[in-house]
mmCIF file as Biopython writes it, N, C-alpha, C and O atoms, coordinates in Angstrom:
data_model
#
loop_
_atom_site.group_PDB
_atom_site.id
_atom_site.type_symbol
_atom_site.label_atom_id
_atom_site.label_alt_id
_atom_site.label_comp_id
_atom_site.label_asym_id
_atom_site.label_entity_id
_atom_site.label_seq_id
_atom_site.pdbx_PDB_ins_code
_atom_site.Cartn_x
_atom_site.Cartn_y
_atom_site.Cartn_z
_atom_site.occupancy
_atom_site.B_iso_or_equiv
_atom_site.auth_seq_id
_atom_site.auth_asym_id
_atom_site.pdbx_PDB_model_num
ATOM 1   N N  . MET A ? 1  ? -67.171 15.230  -8.030  1.0 0.0 1  A 1 
ATOM 2   C CA . MET A ? 1  ? -67.975 16.421  -8.130  1.0 0.0 1  A 1 
ATOM 3   C C  . MET A ? 1  ? -67.055 17.679  -8.204  1.0 0.0 1  A 1 
ATOM 4   O O  . MET A ? 1  ? -66.112 17.820  -7.425  1.0 0.0 1  A 1 
ATOM 5   N N  . THR A ? 2  ? -67.340 18.505  -9.087  1.0 0.0 2  A 1 
ATOM 6   C CA . THR A ? 2  ? -66.299 19.610  -9.462  1.0 0.0 2  A 1 
ATOM 7   C C  . THR A ? 2  ? -67.209 20.761  -9.560  1.0 0.0 2  A 1 
ATOM 8   O O  . THR A ? 2  ? -68.411 20.572  -9.746  1.0 0.0 2  A 1 
ATOM 9   N N  . ASN A ? 3  ? -66.703 21.964  -9.444  1.0 0.0 3  A 1 
ATOM 10  C CA . ASN A ? 3  ? -67.364 23.137  -9.757  1.0 0.0 3  A 1 
ATOM 11  C C  . ASN A ? 3  ? -68.463 23.471  -8.830  1.0 0.0 3  A 1 
ATOM 12  O O  . ASN A ? 3  ? -69.502 23.902  -9.331  1.0 0.0 3  A 1 
ATOM 13  N N  . LEU A ? 4  ? -68.380 23.326  -7.468  1.0 0.0 4  A 1 
ATOM 14  C CA . LEU A ? 4  ? -69.454 23.326  -6.551  1.0 0.0 4  A 1 
ATOM 15  C C  . LEU A ? 4  ? -69.707 24.927  -6.030  1.0 0.0 4  A 1 
ATOM 16  O O  . LEU A ? 4  ? -70.568 25.243  -5.209  1.0 0.0 4  A 1 
ATOM 17  N N  . GLU A ? 5  ? -68.842 25.785  -6.638  1.0 0.0 5  A 1 
ATOM 18  C CA . GLU A ? 5  ? -69.078 27.387  -6.294  1.0 0.0 5  A 1 
ATOM 19  C C  . GLU A ? 5  ? -70.286 27.692  -6.880  1.0 0.0 5  A 1 
ATOM 20  O O  . GLU A ? 5  ? -70.676 27.163  -7.921  1.0 0.0 5  A 1 
ATOM 21  N N  . VAL A ? 6  ? -70.921 28.559  -6.230  1.0 0.0 6  A 1 
ATOM 22  C CA . VAL A ? 6  ? -72.250 28.994  -6.604  1.0 0.0 6  A 1 
ATOM 23  C C  . VAL A ? 6  ? -72.356 30.545  -6.517  1.0 0.0 6  A 1 
ATOM 24  O O  . VAL A ? 6  ? -71.910 31.173  -5.557  1.0 0.0 6  A 1 
ATOM 25  N N  . HIS A ? 7  ? -72.930 31.077  -7.506  1.0 0.0 7  A 1 
ATOM 26  C CA . HIS A ? 7  ? -73.051 32.663  -7.469  1.0 0.0 7  A 1 
ATOM 27  C C  . HIS A ? 7  ? -74.387 33.232  -7.316  1.0 0.0 7  A 1 
ATOM 28  O O  . HIS A ? 7  ? -74.587 34.406  -7.005  1.0 0.0 7  A 1 
ATOM 29  N N  . ALA A ? 8  ? -75.386 32.276  -7.569  1.0 0.0 8  A 1 
ATOM 30  C CA . ALA A ? 8  ? -76.850 32.570  -7.606  1.0 0.0 8  A 1 
ATOM 31  C C  . ALA A ? 8  ? -77.336 33.011  -6.115  1.0 0.0 8  A 1 
ATOM 32  O O  . ALA A ? 8  ? -77.235 32.269  -5.137  1.0 0.0 8  A 1 
ATOM 33  N N  . PRO A ? 9  ? -77.870 34.309  -6.085  1.0 0.0 9  A 1 
ATOM 34  C CA . PRO A ? 9  ? -78.385 34.898  -4.682  1.0 0.0 9  A 1 
ATOM 35  C C  . PRO A ? 9  ? -79.619 34.020  -4.243  1.0 0.0 9  A 1 
ATOM 36  O O  . PRO A ? 9  ? -79.856 33.897  -3.041  1.0 0.0 9  A 1 
ATOM 37  N N  . VAL A ? 10 ? -80.360 33.445  -5.132  1.0 0.0 10 A 1 
ATOM 38  C CA . VAL A ? 10 ? -81.668 32.678  -4.672  1.0 0.0 10 A 1 
ATOM 39  C C  . VAL A ? 10 ? -81.645 31.342  -4.910  1.0 0.0 10 A 1 
ATOM 40  O O  . VAL A ? 10 ? -80.984 30.936  -5.866  1.0 0.0 10 A 1 
ATOM 41  N N  . PRO A ? 11 ? -82.310 30.495  -4.144  1.0 0.0 11 A 1 
ATOM 42  C CA . PRO A ? 11 ? -82.458 29.168  -4.526  1.0 0.0 11 A 1 
ATOM 43  C C  . PRO A ? 11 ? -82.982 28.943  -5.894  1.0 0.0 11 A 1 
ATOM 44  O O  . PRO A ? 11 ? -83.714 29.772  -6.436  1.0 0.0 11 A 1 
ATOM 45  N N  . ALA A ? 12 ? -82.565 27.664  -6.549  1.0 0.0 12 A 1 
ATOM 46  C CA . ALA A ? 12 ? -82.980 27.385  -7.806  1.0 0.0 12 A 1 
ATOM 47  C C  . ALA A ? 12 ? -84.450 27.082  -7.651  1.0 0.0 12 A 1 
ATOM 48  O O  . ALA A ? 12 ? -85.057 26.968  -6.586  1.0 0.0 12 A 1 
ATOM 49  N N  . ASP A ? 13 ? -84.973 26.958  -8.983  1.0 0.0 13 A 1 
ATOM 50  C CA . ASP A ? 13 ? -86.548 26.544  -9.000  1.0 0.0 13 A 1 
ATOM 51  C C  . ASP A ? 13 ? -86.592 25.008  -8.627  1.0 0.0 13 A 1 
ATOM 52  O O  . ASP A ? 13 ? -85.613 24.273  -8.757  1.0 0.0 13 A 1 
ATOM 53  N N  . LEU A ? 14 ? -87.870 24.578  -8.133  1.0 0.0 14 A 1 
ATOM 54  C CA . LEU A ? 14 ? -88.024 23.224  -7.915  1.0 0.0 14 A 1 
ATOM 55  C C  . LEU A ? 14 ? -87.993 22.199  -8.930  1.0 0.0 14 A 1 
ATOM 56  O O  . LEU A ? 14 ? -87.744 21.012  -8.716  1.0 0.0 14 A 1 
ATOM 57  N N  . ASP A ? 15 ? -88.271 22.747  -10.102 1.0 0.0 15 A 1 
ATOM 58  C CA . ASP A ? 15 ? -88.362 21.915  -11.433 1.0 0.0 15 A 1 
ATOM 59  C C  . ASP A ? 15 ? -87.050 21.957  -12.053 1.0 0.0 15 A 1 
ATOM 60  O O  . ASP A ? 15 ? -86.932 21.758  -13.262 1.0 0.0 15 A 1 
ATOM 61  N N  . GLY A ? 16 ? -86.001 22.218  -11.261 1.0 0.0 16 A 1 
ATOM 62  C CA . GLY A ? 16 ? -84.624 22.450  -12.225 1.0 0.0 16 A 1 
ATOM 63  C C  . GLY A ? 16 ? -83.963 21.229  -12.376 1.0 0.0 16 A 1 
ATOM 64  O O  . GLY A ? 16 ? -84.628 20.215  -12.166 1.0 0.0 16 A 1 
ATOM 65  N N  . ASP A ? 17 ? -82.636 21.103  -12.741 1.0 0.0 17 A 1 
ATOM 66  C CA . ASP A ? 17 ? -82.117 19.989  -13.264 1.0 0.0 17 A 1 
ATOM 67  C C  . ASP A ? 17 ? -81.030 19.629  -12.253 1.0 0.0 17 A 1 
ATOM 68  O O  . ASP A ? 17 ? -80.901 20.322  -11.244 1.0 0.0 17 A 1 
ATOM 69  N N  . LEU A ? 18 ? -80.164 18.468  -12.502 1.0 0.0 18 A 1 
ATOM 70  C CA . LEU A ? 18 ? -79.314 18.129  -11.497 1.0 0.0 18 A 1 
ATOM 71  C C  . LEU A ? 18 ? -78.131 19.251  -11.150 1.0 0.0 18 A 1 
ATOM 72  O O  . LEU A ? 18 ? -77.571 19.214  -10.054 1.0 0.0 18 A 1 
ATOM 73  N N  . ALA A ? 19 ? -77.855 20.055  -11.955 1.0 0.0 19 A 1 
ATOM 74  C CA . ALA A ? 19 ? -77.009 21.172  -11.846 1.0 0.0 19 A 1 
ATOM 75  C C  . ALA A ? 19 ? -77.576 22.269  -10.795 1.0 0.0 19 A 1 
ATOM 76  O O  . ALA A ? 19 ? -76.787 22.845  -10.046 1.0 0.0 19 A 1 
ATOM 77  N N  . SER A ? 20 ? -78.745 22.498  -10.765 1.0 0.0 20 A 1 
ATOM 78  C CA . SER A ? 20 ? -79.378 23.221  -9.794  1.0 0.0 20 A 1 
ATOM 79  C C  . SER A ? 20 ? -79.486 22.778  -8.518  1.0 0.0 20 A 1 
ATOM 80  O O  . SER A ? 20 ? -79.275 23.574  -7.603  1.0 0.0 20 A 1 
ATOM 81  N N  . LEU A ? 21 ? -79.799 21.566  -8.273  1.0 0.0 21 A 1 
ATOM 82  C CA . LEU A ? 21 ? -79.718 20.572  -7.336  1.0 0.0 21 A 1 
ATOM 83  C C  . LEU A ? 21 ? -78.542 20.639  -6.566  1.0 0.0 21 A 1 
ATOM 84  O O  . LEU A ? 21 ? -78.555 20.805  -5.346  1.0 0.0 21 A 1 
ATOM 85  N N  . ARG A ? 22 ? -77.291 20.486  -7.402  1.0 0.0 22 A 1 
ATOM 86  C CA . ARG A ? 22 ? -75.949 20.602  -6.799  1.0 0.0 22 A 1 
ATOM 87  C C  . ARG A ? 22 ? -75.658 21.871  -6.217  1.0 0.0 22 A 1 
ATOM 88  O O  . ARG A ? 22 ? -74.909 21.960  -5.245  1.0 0.0 22 A 1 
ATOM 89  N N  . GLY A ? 23 ? -76.284 23.007  -6.832  1.0 0.0 23 A 1 
ATOM 90  C CA . GLY A ? 23 ? -75.901 24.246  -6.362  1.0 0.0 23 A 1 
ATOM 91  C C  . GLY A ? 23 ? -76.576 24.618  -5.000  1.0 0.0 23 A 1 
ATOM 92  O O  . GLY A ? 23 ? -76.093 25.363  -4.146  1.0 0.0 23 A 1 
ATOM 93  N N  . ASP A ? 24 ? -77.983 23.857  -4.938  1.0 0.0 24 A 1 
ATOM 94  C CA . ASP A ? 24 ? -78.521 24.238  -3.840  1.0 0.0 24 A 1 
ATOM 95  C C  . ASP A ? 24 ? -77.772 23.528  -2.605  1.0 0.0 24 A 1 
ATOM 96  O O  . ASP A ? 24 ? -77.569 24.036  -1.502  1.0 0.0 24 A 1 
ATOM 97  N N  . CYS A ? 25 ? -77.441 22.366  -2.993  1.0 0.0 25 A 1 
ATOM 98  C CA . CYS A ? 25 ? -76.671 21.481  -1.864  1.0 0.0 25 A 1 
ATOM 99  C C  . CYS A ? 25 ? -75.400 22.256  -1.416  1.0 0.0 25 A 1 
ATOM 100 O O  . CYS A ? 25 ? -75.187 22.423  -0.215  1.0 0.0 25 A 1 
ATOM 101 N N  . ALA A ? 26 ? -74.592 22.711  -2.324  1.0 0.0 26 A 1 
ATOM 102 C CA . ALA A ? 26 ? -73.458 23.451  -2.025  1.0 0.0 26 A 1 
ATOM 103 C C  . ALA A ? 26 ? -73.760 24.657  -1.292  1.0 0.0 26 A 1 
ATOM 104 O O  . ALA A ? 26 ? -72.889 24.985  -0.486  1.0 0.0 26 A 1 
ATOM 105 N N  . ARG A ? 27 ? -74.827 25.434  -1.374  1.0 0.0 27 A 1 
ATOM 106 C CA . ARG A ? 27 ? -75.179 26.607  -0.715  1.0 0.0 27 A 1 
ATOM 107 C C  . ARG A ? 27 ? -75.429 26.131  0.734   1.0 0.0 27 A 1 
ATOM 108 O O  . ARG A ? 27 ? -74.877 26.701  1.675   1.0 0.0 27 A 1 
ATOM 109 N N  . MET A ? 28 ? -76.321 25.010  0.923   1.0 0.0 28 A 1 
ATOM 110 C CA . MET A ? 28 ? -76.563 24.543  2.226   1.0 0.0 28 A 1 
ATOM 111 C C  . MET A ? 28 ? -75.608 23.803  2.989   1.0 0.0 28 A 1 
ATOM 112 O O  . MET A ? 28 ? -75.825 23.625  4.188   1.0 0.0 28 A 1 
ATOM 113 N N  . ALA A ? 29 ? -74.583 23.351  2.448   1.0 0.0 29 A 1 
ATOM 114 C CA . ALA A ? 29 ? -73.421 22.652  3.067   1.0 0.0 29 A 1 
ATOM 115 C C  . ALA A ? 29 ? -72.797 23.246  4.183   1.0 0.0 29 A 1 
ATOM 116 O O  . ALA A ? 29 ? -72.504 22.567  5.167   1.0 0.0 29 A 1 
ATOM 117 N N  . PRO A ? 30 ? -72.556 24.525  4.111   1.0 0.0 30 A 1 
ATOM 118 C CA . PRO A ? 30 ? -71.925 25.177  5.307   1.0 0.0 30 A 1 
ATOM 119 C C  . PRO A ? 30 ? -72.679 25.237  6.587   1.0 0.0 30 A 1 
ATOM 120 O O  . PRO A ? 30 ? -72.157 25.373  7.693   1.0 0.0 30 A 1 
ATOM 121 N N  . HIS A ? 31 ? -73.965 25.123  6.343   1.0 0.0 31 A 1 
ATOM 122 C CA . HIS A ? 31 ? -74.962 25.195  7.467   1.0 0.0 31 A 1 
ATOM 123 C C  . HIS A ? 31 ? -75.314 23.974  8.192   1.0 0.0 31 A 1 
ATOM 124 O O  . HIS A ? 31 ? -76.068 23.952  9.165   1.0 0.0 31 A 1 
ATOM 125 N N  . TRP A ? 32 ? -74.672 22.851  7.619   1.0 0.0 32 A 1 
ATOM 126 C CA . TRP A ? 32 ? -75.020 21.631  8.191   1.0 0.0 32 A 1 
ATOM 127 C C  . TRP A ? 32 ? -73.849 21.194  9.205   1.0 0.0 32 A 1 
ATOM 128 O O  . TRP A ? 32 ? -72.669 21.113  8.863   1.0 0.0 32 A 1 
ATOM 129 N N  . ALA A ? 33 ? -74.292 20.947  10.393  1.0 0.0 33 A 1 
ATOM 130 C CA . ALA A ? 33 ? -73.039 20.532  11.518  1.0 0.0 33 A 1 
ATOM 131 C C  . ALA A ? 33 ? -73.165 18.942  11.481  1.0 0.0 33 A 1 
ATOM 132 O O  . ALA A ? 33 ? -74.202 18.280  11.443  1.0 0.0 33 A 1 
ATOM 133 N N  . VAL A ? 34 ? -71.896 18.518  11.500  1.0 0.0 34 A 1 
ATOM 134 C CA . VAL A ? 34 ? -71.683 17.013  11.552  1.0 0.0 34 A 1 
ATOM 135 C C  . VAL A ? 34 ? -71.341 16.531  12.907  1.0 0.0 34 A 1 
ATOM 136 O O  . VAL A ? 34 ? -70.316 17.016  13.388  1.0 0.0 34 A 1 
ATOM 137 N N  . PRO A ? 35 ? -71.956 15.723  13.578  1.0 0.0 35 A 1 
ATOM 138 C CA . PRO A ? 35 ? -71.566 15.269  14.875  1.0 0.0 35 A 1 
ATOM 139 C C  . PRO A ? 35 ? -70.298 14.573  14.894  1.0 0.0 35 A 1 
ATOM 140 O O  . PRO A ? 35 ? -69.889 14.028  13.870  1.0 0.0 35 A 1 
ATOM 141 N N  . ASP A ? 36 ? -69.612 14.546  16.029  1.0 0.0 36 A 1 
ATOM 142 C CA . ASP A ? 36 ? -68.190 13.702  15.868  1.0 0.0 36 A 1 
ATOM 143 C C  . ASP A ? 36 ? -68.415 12.224  15.822  1.0 0.0 36 A 1 
ATOM 144 O O  . ASP A ? 36 ? -67.607 11.548  15.184  1.0 0.0 36 A 1 
ATOM 145 N N  . ARG A ? 37 ? -69.274 11.729  16.336  1.0 0.0 37 A 1 
ATOM 146 C CA . ARG A ? 37 ? -69.550 10.355  16.297  1.0 0.0 37 A 1 
ATOM 147 C C  . ARG A ? 37 ? -70.820 9.993   17.073  1.0 0.0 37 A 1 
ATOM 148 O O  . ARG A ? 37 ? -71.077 10.362  18.219  1.0 0.0 37 A 1 
ATOM 149 N N  . ILE A ? 38 ? -71.623 9.172   16.240  1.0 0.0 38 A 1 
ATOM 150 C CA . ILE A ? 38 ? -72.899 8.671   16.732  1.0 0.0 38 A 1 
ATOM 151 C C  . ILE A ? 38 ? -72.875 7.297   17.034  1.0 0.0 38 A 1 
ATOM 152 O O  . ILE A ? 38 ? -72.661 6.522   16.102  1.0 0.0 38 A 1 
ATOM 153 N N  . THR A ? 39 ? -73.069 6.825   18.240  1.0 0.0 39 A 1 
ATOM 154 C CA . THR A ? 39 ? -73.096 5.359   18.537  1.0 0.0 39 A 1 
ATOM 155 C C  . THR A ? 39 ? -74.284 4.892   18.813  1.0 0.0 39 A 1 
ATOM 156 O O  . THR A ? 39 ? -74.840 5.325   19.822  1.0 0.0 39 A 1 
ATOM 157 N N  . ALA A ? 40 ? -74.857 4.040   18.102  1.0 0.0 40 A 1 
ATOM 158 C CA . ALA A ? 40 ? -76.324 3.486   18.298  1.0 0.0 40 A 1 
ATOM 159 C C  . ALA A ? 40 ? -76.115 2.241   19.502  1.0 0.0 40 A 1 
ATOM 160 O O  . ALA A ? 40 ? -75.284 1.336   19.583  1.0 0.0 40 A 1 
ATOM 161 N N  . LEU A ? 41 ? -77.165 2.605   20.310  1.0 0.0 41 A 1 
ATOM 162 C CA . LEU A ? 41 ? -77.341 1.710   21.473  1.0 0.0 41 A 1 
ATOM 163 C C  . LEU A ? 41 ? -78.155 0.516   21.139  1.0 0.0 41 A 1 
ATOM 164 O O  . LEU A ? 41 ? -79.204 0.749   20.538  1.0 0.0 41 A 1 
ATOM 165 N N  . PRO A ? 42 ? -77.899 -0.602  21.389  1.0 0.0 42 A 1 
ATOM 166 C CA . PRO A ? 42 ? -78.803 -1.792  21.290  1.0 0.0 42 A 1 
ATOM 167 C C  . PRO A ? 42 ? -80.176 -1.494  22.002  1.0 0.0 42 A 1 
ATOM 168 O O  . PRO A ? 42 ? -80.135 -0.896  23.077  1.0 0.0 42 A 1 
ATOM 169 N N  . VAL A ? 43 ? -81.436 -1.886  21.452  1.0 0.0 43 A 1 
ATOM 170 C CA . VAL A ? 43 ? -82.593 -1.908  21.888  1.0 0.0 43 A 1 
ATOM 171 C C  . VAL A ? 43 ? -83.166 -3.236  22.307  1.0 0.0 43 A 1 
ATOM 172 O O  . VAL A ? 43 ? -83.257 -4.186  21.530  1.0 0.0 43 A 1 
ATOM 173 N N  . SER A ? 44 ? -83.543 -3.265  23.544  1.0 0.0 44 A 1 
ATOM 174 C CA . SER A ? 44 ? -84.224 -4.534  24.009  1.0 0.0 44 A 1 
ATOM 175 C C  . SER A ? 44 ? -85.393 -4.885  23.186  1.0 0.0 44 A 1 
ATOM 176 O O  . SER A ? 44 ? -86.198 -4.000  22.894  1.0 0.0 44 A 1 
ATOM 177 N N  . PRO A ? 45 ? -85.567 -6.155  22.765  1.0 0.0 45 A 1 
ATOM 178 C CA . PRO A ? 45 ? -86.679 -6.586  21.893  1.0 0.0 45 A 1 
ATOM 179 C C  . PRO A ? 45 ? -87.952 -6.197  22.788  1.0 0.0 45 A 1 
ATOM 180 O O  . PRO A ? 45 ? -88.952 -5.773  22.209  1.0 0.0 45 A 1 
ATOM 181 N N  . SER A ? 46 ? -87.944 -6.316  24.051  1.0 0.0 46 A 1 
ATOM 182 C CA . SER A ? 46 ? -89.265 -6.011  24.715  1.0 0.0 46 A 1 
ATOM 183 C C  . SER A ? 46 ? -89.718 -4.601  24.538  1.0 0.0 46 A 1 
ATOM 184 O O  . SER A ? 46 ? -90.875 -4.303  24.835  1.0 0.0 46 A 1 
ATOM 185 N N  . ARG A ? 47 ? -88.868 -3.697  24.064  1.0 0.0 47 A 1 
ATOM 186 C CA . ARG A ? 47 ? -89.191 -2.225  23.923  1.0 0.0 47 A 1 
ATOM 187 C C  . ARG A ? 47 ? -89.799 -2.093  22.654  1.0 0.0 47 A 1 
ATOM 188 O O  . ARG A ? 47 ? -90.450 -1.063  22.480  1.0 0.0 47 A 1 
ATOM 189 N N  . ILE A ? 48 ? -89.730 -2.905  21.733  1.0 0.0 48 A 1 
ATOM 190 C CA . ILE A ? 48 ? -90.147 -2.945  20.339  1.0 0.0 48 A 1 
ATOM 191 C C  . ILE A ? 48 ? -91.476 -3.283  20.101  1.0 0.0 48 A 1 
ATOM 192 O O  . ILE A ? 48 ? -91.671 -4.496  20.013  1.0 0.0 48 A 1 
ATOM 193 N N  . HIS A ? 49 ? -92.487 -2.531  19.967  1.0 0.0 49 A 1 
ATOM 194 C CA . HIS A ? 49 ? -93.960 -2.873  20.029  1.0 0.0 49 A 1 
ATOM 195 C C  . HIS A ? 49 ? -94.799 -2.024  18.967  1.0 0.0 49 A 1 
ATOM 196 O O  . HIS A ? 49 ? -94.408 -0.967  18.472  1.0 0.0 49 A 1 
ATOM 197 N N  . GLY A ? 50 ? -95.854 -2.572  18.732  1.0 0.0 50 A 1 
ATOM 198 C CA . GLY A ? 50 ? -96.841 -1.659  17.879  1.0 0.0 50 A 1 
ATOM 199 C C  . GLY A ? 50 ? -96.510 -1.872  16.318  1.0 0.0 50 A 1 
ATOM 200 O O  . GLY A ? 50 ? -97.186 -1.289  15.471  1.0 0.0 50 A 1 
ATOM 201 N N  . VAL A ? 51 ? -95.567 -2.630  16.004  1.0 0.0 51 A 1 
ATOM 202 C CA . VAL A ? 51 ? -95.251 -2.781  14.483  1.0 0.0 51 A 1 
ATOM 203 C C  . VAL A ? 51 ? -96.111 -4.007  14.097  1.0 0.0 51 A 1 
ATOM 204 O O  . VAL A ? 51 ? -96.161 -5.053  14.743  1.0 0.0 51 A 1 
ATOM 205 N N  . THR A ? 52 ? -96.697 -3.770  13.097  1.0 0.0 52 A 1 
ATOM 206 C CA . THR A ? 52 ? -97.497 -4.877  12.294  1.0 0.0 52 A 1 
ATOM 207 C C  . THR A ? 52 ? -97.222 -4.775  11.042  1.0 0.0 52 A 1 
ATOM 208 O O  . THR A ? 52 ? -96.967 -3.685  10.531  1.0 0.0 52 A 1 
ATOM 209 N N  . VAL A ? 53 ? -97.237 -5.893  10.376  1.0 0.0 53 A 1 
ATOM 210 C CA . VAL A ? 53 ? -96.848 -6.249  9.000   1.0 0.0 53 A 1 
ATOM 211 C C  . VAL A ? 53 ? -97.968 -6.993  8.392   1.0 0.0 53 A 1 
ATOM 212 O O  . VAL A ? 53 ? -98.310 -8.057  8.909   1.0 0.0 53 A 1 
ATOM 213 N N  . PRO A ? 54 ? -98.617 -6.511  7.275   1.0 0.0 54 A 1 
ATOM 214 C CA . PRO A ? 54 ? -99.545 -7.395  6.606   1.0 0.0 54 A 1 
ATOM 215 C C  . PRO A ? 54 ? -99.039 -8.619  6.080   1.0 0.0 54 A 1 
ATOM 216 O O  . PRO A ? 54 ? -97.939 -8.542  5.533   1.0 0.0 54 A 1 
ATOM 217 N N  . PRO A ? 55 ? -99.605 -9.743  6.124   1.0 0.0 55 A 1 
ATOM 218 C CA . PRO A ? 55 ? -99.297 -11.031 5.634   1.0 0.0 55 A 1 
ATOM 219 C C  . PRO A ? 55 ? -98.829 -10.988 4.221   1.0 0.0 55 A 1 
ATOM 220 O O  . PRO A ? 55 ? -97.841 -11.648 3.901   1.0 0.0 55 A 1 
ATOM 221 N N  . ALA A ? 56 ? -99.488 -10.235 3.327   1.0 0.0 56 A 1 
ATOM 222 C CA . ALA A ? 56 ? -98.985 -10.258 2.031   1.0 0.0 56 A 1 
ATOM 223 C C  . ALA A ? 56 ? -97.647 -9.533  1.903   1.0 0.0 56 A 1 
ATOM 224 O O  . ALA A ? 56 ? -96.844 -9.790  1.006   1.0 0.0 56 A 1 
ATOM 225 N N  . SER A ? 57 ? -97.449 -8.594  2.871   1.0 0.0 57 A 1 
ATOM 226 C CA . SER A ? 57 ? -96.001 -7.794  2.820   1.0 0.0 57 A 1 
ATOM 227 C C  . SER A ? 57 ? -95.095 -8.764  3.170   1.0 0.0 57 A 1 
ATOM 228 O O  . SER A ? 57 ? -94.063 -8.955  2.526   1.0 0.0 57 A 1 
ATOM 229 N N  . ALA A ? 58 ? -95.417 -9.412  4.176   1.0 0.0 58 A 1 
ATOM 230 C CA . ALA A ? 58 ? -94.312 -10.425 4.743   1.0 0.0 58 A 1 
ATOM 231 C C  . ALA A ? 58 ? -93.880 -11.334 3.726   1.0 0.0 58 A 1 
ATOM 232 O O  . ALA A ? 58 ? -92.690 -11.491 3.451   1.0 0.0 58 A 1 
ATOM 233 N N  . ARG A ? 59 ? -94.921 -11.999 3.100   1.0 0.0 59 A 1 
ATOM 234 C CA . ARG A ? 59 ? -94.657 -12.957 2.079   1.0 0.0 59 A 1 
ATOM 235 C C  . ARG A ? 59 ? -93.885 -12.406 0.935   1.0 0.0 59 A 1 
ATOM 236 O O  . ARG A ? 59 ? -93.022 -13.089 0.384   1.0 0.0 59 A 1 
ATOM 237 N N  . LEU A ? 60 ? -94.153 -11.243 0.575   1.0 0.0 60 A 1 
ATOM 238 C CA . LEU A ? 60 ? -93.398 -10.528 -0.520  1.0 0.0 60 A 1 
ATOM 239 C C  . LEU A ? 60 ? -91.821 -10.390 -0.050  1.0 0.0 60 A 1 
ATOM 240 O O  . LEU A ? 60 ? -90.870 -10.721 -0.757  1.0 0.0 60 A 1 
ATOM 241 N N  . LEU A ? 61 ? -91.740 -9.907  1.114   1.0 0.0 61 A 1 
ATOM 242 C CA . LEU A ? 61 ? -90.273 -9.635  1.529   1.0 0.0 61 A 1 
ATOM 243 C C  . LEU A ? 61 ? -89.519 -10.908 1.779   1.0 0.0 61 A 1 
ATOM 244 O O  . LEU A ? 61 ? -88.293 -10.947 1.677   1.0 0.0 61 A 1 
ATOM 245 N N  . ASP A ? 62 ? -90.371 -12.127 2.162   1.0 0.0 62 A 1 
ATOM 246 C CA . ASP A ? 62 ? -89.713 -13.364 2.430   1.0 0.0 62 A 1 
ATOM 247 C C  . ASP A ? 62 ? -89.280 -13.824 1.207   1.0 0.0 62 A 1 
ATOM 248 O O  . ASP A ? 62 ? -88.225 -14.457 1.247   1.0 0.0 62 A 1 
ATOM 249 N N  . ALA A ? 63 ? -89.891 -13.658 -0.058  1.0 0.0 63 A 1 
ATOM 250 C CA . ALA A ? 63 ? -89.753 -14.349 -1.300  1.0 0.0 63 A 1 
ATOM 251 C C  . ALA A ? 63 ? -88.539 -13.562 -2.147  1.0 0.0 63 A 1 
ATOM 252 O O  . ALA A ? 63 ? -88.018 -14.056 -3.147  1.0 0.0 63 A 1 
ATOM 253 N N  . MET A ? 64 ? -88.141 -12.144 -1.538  1.0 0.0 64 A 1 
ATOM 254 C CA . MET A ? 64 ? -87.138 -11.454 -2.301  1.0 0.0 64 A 1 
ATOM 255 C C  . MET A ? 64 ? -85.709 -11.933 -1.750  1.0 0.0 64 A 1 
ATOM 256 O O  . MET A ? 64 ? -85.580 -12.288 -0.578  1.0 0.0 64 A 1 
ATOM 257 N N  . SER A ? 65 ? -84.732 -11.924 -2.585  1.0 0.0 65 A 1 
ATOM 258 C CA . SER A ? 65 ? -83.535 -12.358 -2.366  1.0 0.0 65 A 1 
ATOM 259 C C  . SER A ? 65 ? -82.694 -11.396 -1.646  1.0 0.0 65 A 1 
ATOM 260 O O  . SER A ? 65 ? -83.097 -10.233 -1.672  1.0 0.0 65 A 1 
ATOM 261 N N  . GLU A ? 66 ? -81.714 -11.614 -1.070  1.0 0.0 66 A 1 
ATOM 262 C CA . GLU A ? 66 ? -80.719 -10.548 -0.370  1.0 0.0 66 A 1 
ATOM 263 C C  . GLU A ? 66 ? -80.476 -9.650  -1.274  1.0 0.0 66 A 1 
ATOM 264 O O  . GLU A ? 66 ? -80.561 -9.907  -2.474  1.0 0.0 66 A 1 
ATOM 265 N N  . TYR A ? 67 ? -80.115 -8.385  -0.767  1.0 0.0 67 A 1 
ATOM 266 C CA . TYR A ? 67 ? -79.689 -7.159  -1.594  1.0 0.0 67 A 1 
ATOM 267 C C  . TYR A ? 67 ? -78.423 -7.514  -2.322  1.0 0.0 67 A 1 
ATOM 268 O O  . TYR A ? 67 ? -77.524 -8.113  -1.732  1.0 0.0 67 A 1 
ATOM 269 N N  . GLY A ? 68 ? -78.325 -7.175  -3.555  1.0 0.0 68 A 1 
ATOM 270 C CA . GLY A ? 68 ? -77.186 -7.572  -4.366  1.0 0.0 68 A 1 
ATOM 271 C C  . GLY A ? 68 ? -77.003 -8.954  -5.207  1.0 0.0 68 A 1 
ATOM 272 O O  . GLY A ? 68 ? -76.133 -9.246  -6.026  1.0 0.0 68 A 1 
ATOM 273 N N  . ASP A ? 69 ? -78.089 -9.689  -4.743  1.0 0.0 69 A 1 
ATOM 274 C CA . ASP A ? 69 ? -78.015 -11.012 -5.598  1.0 0.0 69 A 1 
ATOM 275 C C  . ASP A ? 69 ? -78.348 -10.949 -6.989  1.0 0.0 69 A 1 
ATOM 276 O O  . ASP A ? 69 ? -78.299 -11.966 -7.681  1.0 0.0 69 A 1 
#
């Protein structure tokens, strides 16, 4: 990605193209803070509850190949 310098004083319109989206991102990037490191802790299966999957969705996912096949 090149030419990320933006001179527009206002955000681009919502119906803009990829160039206006890149410009919006370039203007917002200095405002985003990046944490040093995020470590995900394992969750006990006993704490996972309330998730239901309809049988048709489960069959659909079961019939799908692994990503990238």
